[in-house]
C-alpha positions as CSV (number, residue, x, y, z in Angstrom):
1,M,-0.1,0.1,0.1
2,R,1.4,3.3,-1.1
3,M,1.4,6.0,1.9
4,T,1.2,10.2,1.6
5,A,1.9,12.4,4.2
6,L,-0.8,15.0,4.7
7,Y,-1.9,17.1,7.8
8,L,-4.6,17.0,10.1
9,G,-5.1,20.0,11.9
10,L,-8.3,20.4,14.6
11,L,-9.5,23.7,15.5
12,V,-10.7,23.8,19.5
13,R,-11.8,26.4,21.3
14,G,-9.5,29.3,21.6
15,P,-9.2,32.2,24.5
16,R,-10.7,34.0,23.3
17,F,-13.7,32.1,22.1
18,N,-16.3,33.8,23.5
19,D,-15.8,37.3,23.3
20,W,-18.1,37.3,20.2
21,D,-21.0,36.3,22.3
22,E,-22.5,39.8,22.6
23,K,-21.4,41.3,19.4
24,P,-23.2,39.6,16.7
25,D,-22.1,41.6,13.7
26,E,-18.1,41.5,14.9
27,L,-18.3,37.5,15.3
28,A,-20.9,37.4,11.3
29,R,-17.8,39.2,10.0
30,L,-15.4,36.6,11.2
31,Q,-16.7,34.2,10.5
32,A,-17.0,35.2,6.6
33,A,-13.4,35.1,7.0
34,H,-12.8,32.3,8.2
35,V,-14.7,30.9,5.7
36,A,-13.0,33.0,3.3
37,H,-10.1,31.7,4.0
38,I,-10.9,28.2,4.1
39,E,-12.1,28.4,0.4
40,E,-8.8,30.5,-0.2
41,M,-7.1,27.2,1.0
42,F,-8.9,24.9,-0.9
43,R,-8.8,27.4,-3.9
44,T,-4.7,26.9,-4.0
45,G,-4.9,23.3,-3.2
46,R,-3.6,23.1,-0.2
47,A,-6.3,21.9,2.5
48,V,-7.8,18.7,0.7
49,V,-11.1,18.2,3.3
50,A,-12.9,20.9,6.3
51,G,-15.5,21.4,8.7
52,P,-17.4,22.6,11.3
53,L,-17.9,19.8,14.3
54,T,-20.9,20.3,15.4
55,D,-21.8,18.5,19.1
56,D,-20.4,22.3,20.5
57,G,-17.7,21.1,22.4
58,F,-14.3,22.3,23.0
59,L,-13.4,20.9,19.7
60,R,-14.5,23.3,16.2
61,G,-13.4,21.8,13.5
62,A,-11.2,19.5,11.2
63,L,-9.1,20.0,8.5
64,I,-6.2,18.2,6.0
65,F,-3.4,20.4,4.4
66,R,-1.6,18.8,1.9
67,A,2.2,20.8,2.6
68,E,5.8,19.5,2.0
69,T,6.3,20.0,5.3
70,L,4.2,20.4,9.0
71,D,5.5,24.5,9.4
72,E,4.7,24.4,5.7
73,A,0.9,23.5,6.6
74,A,1.1,25.5,9.8
75,A,1.6,28.4,8.4
76,F,-1.0,28.4,6.1
77,A,-3.5,28.1,8.6
78,L,-2.4,30.6,11.2
79,T,-3.3,33.0,8.9
80,D,-6.5,32.4,9.6
81,P,-8.5,35.6,11.0
82,S,-10.7,33.1,13.5
83,I,-7.1,32.0,15.2
84,Q,-5.5,35.4,15.0
85,A,-8.4,37.4,16.6
86,G,-8.0,34.1,19.3
87,R,-11.3,32.6,18.6
88,L,-9.8,30.0,17.2
89,V,-6.4,27.4,18.9
90,L,-4.6,25.4,15.8
91,E,-3.5,21.4,17.1
92,I,-1.6,20.3,13.9
93,H,-0.4,16.9,13.5
94,P,1.4,15.0,11.0
95,W,-0.7,12.7,9.1
96,M,0.0,9.3,6.9
97,V,-3.1,8.0,4.4
98,Q,-3.1,5.6,2.2
99,A,-2.5,7.0,-1.5
100,G,-6.0,8.1,-3.4
101,V,-8.5,7.5,-0.3
102,L,-9.1,11.1,-0.3
103,P,-9.7,13.6,-3.4
104,G,-6.5,15.0,-4.8
105,V,-4.1,12.4,-2.7
């Protein structure tokens, strides 16, 4: 079986997650910027899969990145406005997956 290296990102609640509870307009703008960032990663081939977790827990979302190194994958992700604002924090892990199992991999 041929394996390929990808990077698994887990988005968790950040230290400023609740700062927008009483600022729905600001939260909507931040969320729109977050989604636009992920869409850009798809357009540029950096993201393979991404999506929110819907149980309203500590873990908020998951992403799979295509990159040459862990540092490169983290650099893509850390430009996310929600991460920069402290609403989310990224955990990122190297991940080996069978080649051909995921779209474009």
